[in-house]
All heavy atoms as an XYZ file, in Angstrom:
706
protein
N     -20.671    -90.966     27.237
C     -20.327    -91.622     28.485
C     -19.607    -92.956     28.282
O     -18.808    -93.334     29.101
C     -21.659    -91.849     29.170
C     -22.612    -90.894     28.540
C     -22.098    -90.647     27.177
N     -19.918    -93.652     27.195
C     -19.256    -94.942     26.998
C     -17.770    -94.769     26.772
O     -16.963    -95.498     27.339
C     -19.876    -95.694     25.830
C     -21.221    -96.236     26.155
C     -21.774    -97.098     25.069
N     -23.132    -97.484     25.443
C     -23.993    -98.021     24.617
N     -23.662    -98.247     23.378
N     -25.201    -98.327     25.040
N     -17.384    -93.792     25.945
C     -15.969    -93.592     25.660
C     -15.231    -93.050     26.876
O     -14.190    -93.569     27.268
C     -15.794    -92.642     24.465
C     -14.362    -92.343     24.161
C     -13.565    -93.286     23.542
C     -13.806    -91.129     24.519
C     -12.235    -93.028     23.267
C     -12.485    -90.857     24.246
C     -11.691    -91.805     23.626
N     -15.770    -92.010     27.488
C     -15.078    -91.392     28.621
C     -15.059    -92.313     29.840
O     -14.060    -92.374     30.567
C     -15.721    -90.052     28.980
O     -17.077    -90.230     29.310
N     -16.129    -93.045     30.072
C     -16.151    -93.992     31.186
C     -15.171    -95.134     30.978
O     -14.452    -95.535     31.893
N     -15.131    -95.649     29.748
C     -14.194    -96.719     29.439
C     -12.750    -96.251     29.528
O     -11.877    -96.956     30.053
N     -12.483    -95.046     29.031
C     -11.138    -94.494     29.084
C     -10.696    -94.265     30.530
O      -9.552    -94.555     30.899
C     -11.082    -93.185     28.294
C      -9.720    -92.529     28.146
C      -8.785    -93.432     27.351
C      -9.865    -91.186     27.458
N     -11.588    -93.776     31.354
C     -11.270    -93.557     32.765
C     -10.973    -94.874     33.475
O     -10.035    -94.966     34.268
C     -12.435    -92.842     33.454
O     -12.160    -92.660     34.821
N     -11.755    -95.904     33.203
C     -11.521    -97.216     33.814
C     -10.177    -97.792     33.380
O      -9.427    -98.339     34.204
C     -12.658    -98.178     33.463
N      -9.845    -97.663     32.100
C      -8.565    -98.183     31.598
C      -7.396    -97.433     32.230
O      -6.417    -98.046     32.665
C      -8.521    -98.082     30.054
C      -9.486    -99.096     29.449
C      -7.113    -98.315     29.526
C      -9.711    -98.914     27.966
N      -7.490    -96.111     32.299
C      -6.401    -95.323     32.883
C      -6.232    -95.608     34.375
O      -5.102    -95.693     34.865
C      -6.639    -93.838     32.645
S      -6.467    -93.371     30.915
N      -7.317    -95.775     35.094
C      -7.211    -96.117     36.514
C      -6.618    -97.507     36.697
O      -5.840    -97.746     37.625
C      -8.580    -96.045     37.185
O      -9.021    -94.717     37.238
N      -6.953    -98.428     35.806
C      -6.356    -99.761     35.860
C      -4.857    -99.690     35.591
O      -4.071   -100.403     36.226
C      -7.043   -100.697     34.854
C      -6.514   -102.092     34.883
C      -6.804   -102.943     35.936
C      -5.693   -102.555     33.869
C      -6.304   -104.228     35.972
C      -5.187   -103.838     33.891
C      -5.489   -104.681     34.949
N      -4.448    -98.827     34.684
C      -3.019    -98.651     34.415
C      -2.294    -98.066     35.627
O      -1.151    -98.440     35.917
C      -2.802    -97.767     33.189
C      -3.175    -98.399     31.855
C      -3.029    -97.385     30.728
C      -2.317    -99.626     31.591
N      -2.938    -97.159     36.346
C      -2.347    -96.615     37.575
C      -2.156    -97.730     38.599
O      -1.126    -97.806     39.264
C      -3.226    -95.476     38.139
C      -3.145    -94.252     37.235
C      -2.810    -95.110     39.559
C      -4.104    -93.146     37.593
N      -3.140    -98.620     38.714
C      -3.017    -99.760     39.630
C      -1.832   -100.630     39.232
O      -1.036   -101.048     40.085
C      -4.328   -100.573     39.652
C      -5.446    -99.762     40.293
C      -4.136   -101.897     40.375
C      -6.820   -100.365     40.137
N      -1.673   -100.886     37.944
C      -0.550   -101.707     37.465
C       0.789   -101.044     37.753
O       1.748   -101.719     38.152
C      -0.687   -101.975     35.968
S      -2.053   -103.057     35.552
N       0.868    -99.728     37.575
C       2.116    -99.011     37.847
C       2.460    -99.072     39.331
O       3.621    -99.285     39.698
C       2.016    -97.548     37.351
C       3.154    -96.703     37.894
C       1.993    -97.504     35.843
N       1.470    -98.907     40.186
C       1.711    -98.970     41.638
C       2.201   -100.355     42.032
O       3.166   -100.495     42.790
C       0.436    -98.592     42.421
C       0.138    -97.110     42.251
C       0.578    -98.936     43.902
C      -1.194    -96.680     42.816
N       1.543   -101.386     41.518
C       1.920   -102.750     41.896
C       3.258   -103.178     41.308
O       3.913   -104.071     41.852
C       0.821   -103.730     41.487
C      -0.493   -103.583     42.240
C      -1.526   -104.560     41.716
C      -0.292   -103.752     43.734
N       3.685   -102.558     40.221
C       4.977   -102.927     39.643
C       6.127   -102.053     40.147
O       7.275   -102.306     39.802
C       4.908   -102.848     38.122
O       4.719   -101.509     37.710
N       5.814   -101.038     40.954
C       6.883   -100.187     41.491
C       7.639   -100.926     42.592
O       7.180   -101.932     43.132
C       6.301    -98.882     42.034
O       5.583    -99.113     43.215
N       8.801   -100.404     42.920
C       9.633   -101.081     43.923
C       9.081   -100.922     45.338
O       9.267   -101.793     46.181
C      11.063   -100.531     43.870
O      11.060    -99.138     44.122
N       8.377    -99.832     45.610
C       7.843    -99.609     46.960
C       6.421   -100.141     47.129
O       5.938   -100.272     48.252
C       7.889    -98.110     47.332
C       9.308    -97.656     47.503
C       7.157    -97.259     46.337
N       5.753   -100.429     46.041
C       4.375   -100.949     46.025
C       3.452   -100.167     46.953
O       3.277    -98.987     46.797
C       4.350   -102.427     46.326
C       5.011   -103.219     45.240
C       4.783   -104.669     45.384
N       5.539   -105.343     44.332
C       5.506   -106.611     44.123
N       4.761   -107.366     44.892
N       6.208   -107.138     43.162
N       2.882   -100.815     47.934
C       1.906   -100.164     48.825
C       2.514    -99.761     50.166
O       1.789    -99.584     51.146
C       0.707   -101.089     49.050
C      -0.136   -101.380     47.809
C      -1.201   -102.408     48.124
C      -0.760   -100.118     47.268
N       3.822    -99.572     50.219
C       4.456    -99.234     51.493
C       4.321    -97.752     51.829
O       4.484    -97.366     52.982
C       5.934    -99.629     51.481
O       6.628    -98.892     50.497
N       3.985    -96.918     50.860
C       3.818    -95.497     51.148
C       2.330    -95.161     51.258
O       1.479    -95.797     50.623
C       4.452    -94.628     50.038
O       3.747    -94.838     48.818
C       5.913    -94.963     49.852
N       2.039    -94.170     52.060
C       0.654    -93.732     52.247
C       0.080    -93.202     50.934
O      -1.086    -93.452     50.605
C       0.583    -92.639     53.326
O       1.171    -93.140     54.520
C      -0.838    -92.225     53.607
N       0.899    -92.502     50.174
C       0.466    -91.959     48.887
C      -0.001    -93.070     47.955
O      -1.053    -92.956     47.318
C       1.623    -91.178     48.261
C       1.333    -90.660     46.884
C       0.473    -89.569     46.700
C       1.899    -91.244     45.764
C       0.203    -89.092     45.430
C       1.631    -90.766     44.496
C       0.782    -89.693     44.338
O       0.509    -89.228     43.086
N       0.757    -94.155     47.873
C       0.374    -95.260     46.989
C      -0.894    -95.955     47.472
O      -1.703    -96.396     46.656
C       1.518    -96.267     46.872
C       2.566    -95.851     45.886
N       3.653    -96.634     45.604
C       2.694    -94.743     45.113
C       4.404    -96.029     44.698
N       3.843    -94.874     44.395
N      -1.067    -96.069     48.778
C      -2.287    -96.698     49.296
C      -3.518    -95.870     48.973
O      -4.559    -96.411     48.578
C      -2.174    -96.904     50.802
C      -1.301    -98.066     51.156
C      -1.317    -98.337     52.647
N       0.069    -98.440     53.050
C       0.594    -97.917     54.130
N      -0.164    -97.242     54.966
N       1.858    -98.060     54.403
N      -3.414    -94.553     49.151
C      -4.549    -93.672     48.836
C      -4.853    -93.709     47.342
O      -6.012    -93.834     46.927
C      -4.262    -92.227     49.298
C      -4.238    -92.170     50.826
C      -5.290    -91.251     48.741
C      -3.757    -90.843     51.377
N      -3.807    -93.631     46.523
C      -3.988    -93.655     45.075
C      -4.565    -94.988     44.614
O      -5.396    -95.033     43.699
C      -2.659    -93.377     44.383
C      -2.714    -92.979     42.923
C      -3.535    -91.706     42.733
C      -1.320    -92.766     42.384
N      -4.159    -96.072     45.250
C      -4.698    -97.399     44.910
C      -6.191    -97.475     45.230
O      -6.983    -97.942     44.412
C      -3.943    -98.480     45.677
C      -4.484    -99.857     45.446
S      -4.169   -100.446     43.811
C      -2.902   -101.596     44.151
N      -6.581    -97.009     46.402
C      -7.997    -97.021     46.772
C      -8.839    -96.166     45.846
O      -9.933    -96.569     45.423
N      -8.343    -94.991     45.496
C      -9.084    -94.118     44.583
C      -9.176    -94.727     43.187
O     -10.208    -94.611     42.526
C      -8.423    -92.746     44.532
C      -8.585    -91.954     45.815
S      -7.826    -90.345     45.740
C      -8.876    -89.538     44.565
N      -8.114    -95.389     42.747
C      -8.124    -95.996     41.422
C      -9.087    -97.177     41.359
O      -9.803    -97.355     40.369
C      -6.718    -96.444     41.028
O      -5.871    -95.329     40.895
N      -9.117    -97.986     42.410
C     -10.060    -99.111     42.450
C     -11.493    -98.591     42.431
O     -12.344    -99.102     41.698
C      -9.794   -100.002     43.680
C      -8.476   -100.752     43.509
C     -10.937   -100.979     43.908
C      -8.016   -101.494     44.755
N     -11.765    -97.557     43.219
C     -13.105    -96.966     43.230
C     -13.465    -96.397     41.868
O     -14.604    -96.538     41.404
C     -13.179    -95.855     44.274
O     -12.959    -96.371     45.559
N     -12.500    -95.770     41.208
C     -12.768    -95.198     39.898
C     -13.015    -96.276     38.843
O     -13.852    -96.086     37.958
C     -11.622    -94.297     39.454
C     -11.964    -93.538     38.194
O     -12.979    -92.817     38.198
O     -11.231    -93.677     37.198
N     -12.312    -97.391     38.929
C     -12.555    -98.489     37.994
C     -13.989    -98.991     38.133
O     -14.693    -99.209     37.144
C     -11.545    -99.644     38.196
C     -11.988   -100.897     37.474
C     -10.168    -99.235     37.722
N     -14.449    -99.140     39.370
C     -15.814    -99.619     39.611
C     -16.844    -98.622     39.083
O     -17.765    -98.974     38.341
C     -16.032    -99.893     41.116
C     -15.159   -101.055     41.576
C     -17.501   -100.174     41.418
C     -15.114   -101.234     43.077
N     -16.698    -97.355     39.448
C     -17.658    -96.340     39.019
C     -17.618    -96.061     37.528
O     -18.661    -95.896     36.889
N     -16.432    -96.018     36.952
C     -16.310    -95.734     35.522
C     -16.837    -96.880     34.668
O     -17.383    -96.646     33.580
C     -14.853    -95.450     35.165
O     -14.417    -94.282     35.805
N     -16.683    -98.096     35.145
C     -17.241    -99.229     34.414
C     -18.767    -99.138     34.394
O     -19.401    -99.406     33.367
C     -16.791   -100.557     35.034
O     -15.364   -100.603     35.027
C     -17.337   -101.738     34.280
N     -19.352    -98.722     35.513
C     -20.809    -98.545     35.555
C     -21.248    -97.454     34.589
O     -22.282    -97.583     33.926
C     -21.257    -98.215     36.980
N     -20.473    -96.386     34.481
C     -20.814    -95.308     33.548
C     -20.636    -95.766     32.109
O     -21.423    -95.417     31.230
C     -19.952    -94.075     33.834
C     -20.419    -93.466     35.116
C     -19.985    -93.100     32.685
C     -20.327    -92.003     35.247
N     -19.575    -96.547     31.850
C     -19.307    -96.998     30.481
C     -20.412    -97.916     29.958
O     -20.659    -97.968     28.754
C     -17.963    -97.708     30.419
N     -21.082    -98.622     30.846
C     -22.163    -99.513     30.410
C     -23.430    -98.746     30.031
O     -24.300    -99.294     29.350
C     -22.478   -100.531     31.511
C     -21.375   -101.534     31.799
C     -21.750   -102.396     32.990
C     -21.101   -102.399     30.591
N     -23.549    -97.520     30.443
C     -24.695    -96.631     30.210
C     -26.021    -97.361     30.314
O     -26.386    -97.827     31.380
C     -24.576    -95.879     28.862
O     -24.536    -96.808     27.799
C     -23.372    -94.996     28.839
N     -26.747    -97.496     29.223
C     -28.100    -98.067     29.283
C     -28.133    -99.570     29.043
O     -29.211   -100.164     29.053
C     -28.995    -97.383     28.250
O     -28.516    -97.653     26.949
N     -26.995   -100.210     28.832
C     -26.997   -101.646     28.535
C     -27.610   -102.503     29.644
O     -28.351   -103.435     29.351
C     -25.578   -102.121     28.202
C     -24.987   -101.554     26.915
C     -23.567   -102.042     26.741
C     -25.824   -101.932     25.721
N     -27.354   -102.241     30.944
C     -27.962   -103.081     31.982
C     -29.436   -102.786     32.267
O     -30.043   -103.446     33.094
C     -27.127   -102.791     33.231
C     -25.936   -102.068     32.778
C     -26.304   -101.406     31.505
N     -30.020   -101.814     31.596
C     -31.431   -101.496     31.845
C     -32.321   -102.654     31.403
O     -32.007   -103.351     30.436
C     -31.837   -100.231     31.080
C     -31.300    -98.965     31.687
S     -31.699    -97.507     30.704
C     -33.466    -97.473     30.791
N     -33.437   -102.862     32.091
C     -34.361   -103.934     31.693
C     -34.902   -103.708     30.280
O     -35.174   -102.575     29.888
C     -35.483   -103.852     32.725
C     -34.925   -103.105     33.860
C     -33.877   -102.197     33.306
N     -35.048   -104.796     29.549
C     -35.573   -104.673     28.186
C     -37.021   -104.193     28.196
O     -37.436   -103.470     27.302
C     -35.481   -106.017     27.443
O     -36.080   -107.037     28.239
C     -34.037   -106.378     27.171
N     -37.768   -104.591     29.203
C     -39.137   -104.100     29.366
C     -39.192   -103.316     30.661
O     -39.147   -103.874     31.755
C     -40.132   -105.260     29.411
C     -40.250   -105.970     28.089
C     -41.359   -106.970     28.127
C     -41.486   -107.624     26.758
N     -42.614   -108.526     26.707
N     -39.282   -102.015     30.544
C     -39.316   -101.138     31.707
C     -40.723   -101.123     32.313
O     -41.715   -101.131     31.579
C     -38.930    -99.711     31.318
C     -37.500    -99.563     30.879
S     -36.349    -99.740     32.232
C     -36.674    -98.261     33.137
N     -40.810   -101.081     33.639
C     -42.128   -100.964     34.264
C     -42.758    -99.599     33.939
O     -42.063    -98.601     33.859
C     -41.844   -101.096     35.762
C     -40.375   -101.002     35.917
C     -39.748   -101.208     34.592
N     -44.012    -99.589     33.729
C     -44.807    -98.387     33.434
C     -44.436    -97.731     32.105
O     -44.804    -96.597     31.862
C     -44.694    -97.345     34.555
C     -45.077    -97.873     35.895
C     -44.119    -98.025     36.892
C     -46.372    -98.238     36.172
C     -44.450    -98.520     38.133
C     -46.729    -98.731     37.409
C     -45.763    -98.882     38.393
N     -43.725    -98.428     31.249
C     -43.340    -97.833     29.969
C     -44.562    -97.615     29.077
O     -44.675    -96.582     28.419
C     -42.322    -98.729     29.265
C     -41.723    -98.131     28.022
C     -40.607    -98.989     27.465
O     -40.706   -100.227     27.529
O     -39.647    -98.411     26.960
N     -45.455    -98.554     29.068
C     -46.642    -98.422     28.222
C     -47.635    -97.416     28.793
O     -48.294    -96.699     28.052
C     -47.300    -99.786     28.038
C     -46.431   -100.743     27.253
C     -47.022   -102.146     27.202
O     -48.124   -102.350     27.753
O     -46.376   -103.017     26.619
N     -47.708    -97.351     30.143
C     -48.657    -96.413     30.756
C     -48.273    -94.966     30.481
O     -49.114    -94.100     30.281
C     -48.747    -96.643     32.268
C     -49.496    -97.898     32.652
C     -48.589    -99.127     32.677
O     -47.380    -98.995     32.409
O     -49.086   -100.218     32.952
N     -46.967    -94.685     30.475
C     -46.504    -93.321     30.237
C     -46.258    -93.047     28.758
O     -45.913    -91.931     28.387
C     -45.220    -93.041     31.022
C     -45.423    -93.057     32.506
C     -44.605    -93.817     33.318
C     -46.427    -92.311     33.098
C     -44.781    -93.829     34.674
C     -46.609    -92.317     34.459
C     -45.784    -93.080     35.261
N     -46.415    -94.053     27.923
C     -46.185    -93.986     26.477
C     -44.848    -93.321     26.146
O     -44.762    -92.432     25.310
C     -47.340    -93.281     25.767
O     -47.417    -91.923     26.134
N     -43.810    -93.760     26.848
C     -42.459    -93.255     26.601
C     -41.543    -94.446     26.372
O     -41.493    -95.375     27.168
C     -41.952    -92.428     27.789
C     -40.540    -91.937     27.599
C     -40.272    -90.861     26.763
C     -39.480    -92.566     28.233
C     -38.981    -90.410     26.574
C     -38.185    -92.119     28.051
C     -37.942    -91.045     27.221
O     -36.665    -90.608     27.032
N     -40.805    -94.421     25.288
C     -39.891    -95.510     24.980
C     -38.455    -94.983     24.979
O     -38.157    -93.966     24.353
C     -40.226    -96.095     23.608
O     -39.345    -97.138     23.309
N     -37.591    -95.659     25.696
C     -36.190    -95.270     25.773
C     -35.502    -95.616     24.460
O     -35.635    -96.711     23.941
C     -35.526    -96.003     26.933
C     -34.084    -95.672     27.102
C     -33.031    -96.401     26.682
C     -33.541    -94.523     27.731
N     -31.858    -95.787     27.000
C     -32.151    -94.620     27.655
C     -34.093    -93.410     28.349
C     -31.295    -93.663     28.168
C     -33.247    -92.460     28.872
C     -31.872    -92.585     28.786
N     -34.734    -94.678     23.918
C     -34.124    -94.873     22.606
C     -32.839    -95.692     22.666
O     -32.397    -96.213     21.659
C     -33.824    -93.512     21.978
N     -32.207    -95.815     23.846
C     -30.932    -96.519     23.959
C     -31.079    -98.024     23.922
O     -32.175    -98.581     23.999
N     -29.965    -98.703     23.779
C     -29.937   -100.166     23.762
C     -30.094   -100.685     25.183
O     -29.364   -100.283     26.083
C     -28.601   -100.668     23.183
O     -28.413   -100.084     21.905
C     -28.592   -102.169     23.072
N     -31.041   -101.589     25.389
C     -31.286   -102.180     26.704
C     -31.185   -103.685     26.578
O     -31.917   -104.303     25.833
C     -32.666   -101.783     27.214
C     -32.839   -100.300     27.340
C     -34.199    -99.935     27.839
N     -35.250   -100.394     26.918
C     -36.525   -100.123     27.058
N     -36.924    -99.409     28.076
N     -37.401   -100.563     26.211
N     -30.273   -104.282     27.332
C     -30.064   -105.722     27.233
C     -30.227   -106.445     28.567
O     -30.097   -107.656     28.621
C     -28.644   -106.006     26.695
C     -28.309   -105.393     25.343
C     -26.850   -105.620     25.011
C     -29.199   -105.968     24.268
N     -30.468   -105.734     29.642
C     -30.430   -106.339     30.965
C     -31.786   -106.660     31.555
O     -32.790   -106.774     30.871
N     -31.762   -106.791     32.874
C     -32.974   -107.022     33.653
C     -32.905   -106.151     34.904
O     -32.004   -105.324     35.036
C     -33.133   -108.512     33.998
C     -31.909   -109.077     34.676
O     -31.140   -108.341     35.298
N     -31.706   -110.373     34.557
N     -33.837   -106.332     35.826
C     -33.872   -105.488     37.015
C     -32.634   -105.677     37.882
O     -32.092   -104.700     38.414
C     -35.146   -105.790     37.834
O     -36.283   -105.643     36.976
C     -35.283   -104.847     38.999
N     -32.146   -106.904     37.999
C     -30.961   -107.158     38.818
C     -29.726   -106.476     38.236
O     -28.925   -105.902     38.979
C     -30.699   -108.663     38.978
C     -31.640   -109.358     39.925
C     -32.962   -109.731     39.256
O     -33.075   -109.716     38.035
N     -33.959   -110.061     40.058
N     -29.539   -106.552     36.928
C     -28.363   -105.909     36.327
C     -28.436   -104.393     36.471
O     -27.416   -103.726     36.672
C     -28.228   -106.307     34.859
O     -29.332   -105.869     34.111
N     -29.625   -103.838     36.416
C     -29.803   -102.403     36.614
C     -29.461   -102.021     38.059
O     -28.800   -101.012     38.306
C     -31.233   -102.009     36.272
S     -31.523   -100.237     36.242
N     -29.902   -102.840     39.015
C     -29.583   -102.585     40.415
C     -28.086   -102.686     40.689
O     -27.529   -101.893     41.445
C     -30.344   -103.547     41.326
C     -31.826   -103.251     41.373
O     -32.248   -102.134     41.110
N     -32.619   -104.256     41.682
N     -27.424   -103.665     40.073
C     -25.978   -103.818     40.251
C     -25.248   -102.611     39.672
O     -24.293   -102.111     40.264
C     -25.484   -105.135     39.603
C     -23.981   -105.174     39.502
C     -25.998   -106.329     40.376
N     -25.691   -102.122     38.530
C     -25.061   -100.944     37.947
C     -25.246    -99.721     38.847
O     -24.310    -98.957     39.060
C     -25.624   -100.637     36.566
C     -24.936    -99.441     35.927
C     -25.637    -98.926     34.700
O     -26.825    -99.149     34.517
N     -24.902    -98.241     33.849
N     -26.424    -99.538     39.376
C     -26.665    -98.418     40.286
C     -25.835    -98.512     41.541
O     -25.270    -97.516     42.010
N     -25.725    -99.708     42.103
C     -24.898    -99.908     43.292
C     -23.430    -99.634     42.981
O     -22.734    -98.966     43.752
C     -25.076   -101.334     43.822
C     -24.208   -101.636     45.007
C     -24.555   -101.184     46.267
C     -23.046   -102.371     44.853
C     -23.756   -101.456     47.356
C     -22.231   -102.654     45.933
C     -22.592   -102.190     47.196
N     -22.950   -100.131     41.838
C     -21.549    -99.925     41.447
C     -21.258    -98.463     41.215
O     -20.200    -97.951     41.614
C     -21.233   -100.715     40.181
O     -21.422   -102.069     40.370
N     -22.173    -97.759     40.591
C     -21.996    -96.327     40.363
C     -21.874    -95.588     41.675
O     -20.960    -94.787     41.884
C     -23.172    -95.798     39.538
C     -23.120    -94.295     39.337
C     -22.296    -93.749     38.368
C     -23.887    -93.456     40.113
C     -22.238    -92.387     38.187
C     -23.841    -92.100     39.937
C     -23.012    -91.551     38.970
N     -22.809    -95.839     42.593
C     -22.790    -95.156     43.872
C     -21.579    -95.541     44.715
O     -20.961    -94.686     45.352
C     -24.072    -95.424     44.654
C     -25.239    -94.672     44.082
O     -25.107    -93.509     43.713
N     -26.381    -95.306     43.981
N     -21.229    -96.801     44.732
C     -20.070    -97.243     45.491
C     -18.786    -96.641     44.937
O     -17.952    -96.130     45.689
C     -19.957    -98.777     45.451
C     -18.721    -99.379     46.130
C     -18.827    -99.215     47.632
C     -18.566   -100.825     45.742
N     -18.642    -96.656     43.617
C     -17.421    -96.150     43.009
C     -17.217    -94.668     43.210
O     -16.108    -94.219     43.491
N     -18.275    -93.888     43.099
C     -18.082    -92.438     43.144
C     -18.301    -91.826     44.526
O     -17.908    -90.684     44.729
C     -18.939    -91.771     42.088
C     -18.401    -92.010     40.718
C     -19.064    -92.829     39.836
C     -17.194    -91.482     40.337
C     -18.554    -93.071     38.583
C     -16.667    -91.721     39.088
C     -17.351    -92.527     38.204
N     -18.880    -92.546     45.456
C     -18.927    -92.004     46.813
C     -17.675    -92.374     47.598
O     -17.297    -91.674     48.531
C     -20.171    -92.497     47.589
O     -20.199    -93.916     47.574
C     -21.439    -91.940     46.997
N     -17.013    -93.464     47.220
C     -15.804    -93.835     47.941
C     -14.553    -93.194     47.352
O     -13.516    -93.195     47.979
C     -15.653    -95.366     47.949
O     -15.579    -95.852     46.634
N     -14.653    -92.652     46.149
C     -13.467    -92.005     45.556
C     -13.463    -90.598     45.922
O     -13.216    -89.739     46.296
C     -13.485    -92.120     44.042
């Protein structure tokens, strides 16, 4: 997910750059729709590319269930919530 999410975000960002550097920019309906979808994809793909990094370092109920997540966790509850919101916003609006 890190590679494919990052690649998708980069490619969508490149589409945004191409639209903004074109001579017609956002004057056509096609470019406006493509711009909105690309922005949504950048948001959602960035959330996917981060995978488990925003997860809290100490998960609630981790000791009670005796299950430890094997991935790298560097975040807190707020960063996890922001990632979930970004994922849902990016992929429901695209």
